[in-house]
N, C-alpha and C positions, 0 to 999 in steps of 0.2 A: 435514522437517524435526521431526517426533513421533518420530522413531526418534533423534534425539538425547537424551543425557540431559543434566540440568540445567545440570550442569558445562561443558558443550559451548555452552550458549546464550550466554555473553558473547563467545566466539570467533566463533559464527555474527555479534552484533552488529556486531563490530569490523570482520569482513570485508563486511559489508552497508554499513557507513557508508563505507567508503573506497570500494566498488563506487558509493555515492551521489555521493559528494564527485568522483568522478573523471567520472562521466556527465554530472551537471549543471554541471561547469566546462566539458566539451568544448561543450554544447547550450545550456545556460541551464535556467533552473529556479529552483525554489525551494527553498532550501537549509534554512530556519530550520525550516520545520514540518514537513519531511521528517526532517530531522535529530534533531530532537527528538522525535519518536514510535517509534526503531528499537527499542527494547526493549519498548515498549508493544504494536507491532504483533504481536514477536515472542511475547511472553507471549499476546496473544490467540488467536494461530492455535496457540499449542502448547496452550492450557487448552479453548478450544471446538472443536467438531468444526465448522469450516468446510469448506465452505459450507453446509451444514444449518443449524448456528446462522451469522446474520447479523452481519456487522460493518457499521456505519453509521459512516461518517466525518462530524466535524462541518464541515470543509471540504475538498475535495478536494487541496487541495494537501498534507496529509498520507497521503496513498495513495501514495506510490512504492513505499516498503519493502513495503508490501501488495502491489503489483502485483508486484514482482522476487518474493517468497516464494508468489507464486500461479501461479507457471511463465512471467512474462513478461519475466524475464532478458533473453533473447536479444533480444526484440523491442523493449526499452527502448531501444535507439540510436535507436528512431524516435519517442521520444517528443518532443513539441513540433515534430516533422515534417510537412511536409503526405503525407498519405496514411498515416503511421506512427501508434501507439497513441494512445489519449487522456491527455492529461496529467491527466485525471479519472477516478475509476471510471466506468466505463461498462457497463450490464446487457449492451448487445450484445456487449461486448469477452471478459466472463469472468461464469462461474456466481458466483466468488465476488465479484464487485460487485452487492451486492444492492439498492443505490438511487446512480442518476447524480446526481452533485451537482458544483457548480464553486465559485464563490467565497464564499456567501452560506452563514450558520450555519444549516442545516436538519436538524440531526440531531433537536431534538426531536420537532418535526413530521412528520418521515419516522418516528420511531419509533414514535410515537402513531398514525398512519395504519397501518402495520403490524400492530400490535398487534389 
């Protein structure tokens, strides 16, 4: 993704959003939180040196685009399926998931603890 030029990023955002809509409509999941952060997720991964620079999500429901951009697109069909990938960031799943969180807003306390 970092090899793309800035003019290509909106195209990536559209493709990612369409992928999310299709996948979530097939198996369920959280539309709003994920569709609302597509461009933000792309920008964070484009600007920062992930996974060296950590991204901490406020709630895990915002992390679907992050999971896809960090190499889990093929595995995403197993999202929210027994034995599949986690619906939330999971340190045991990827080095790009620097903190595991679920429903609660844990961003501030996690960032302070990591700092």
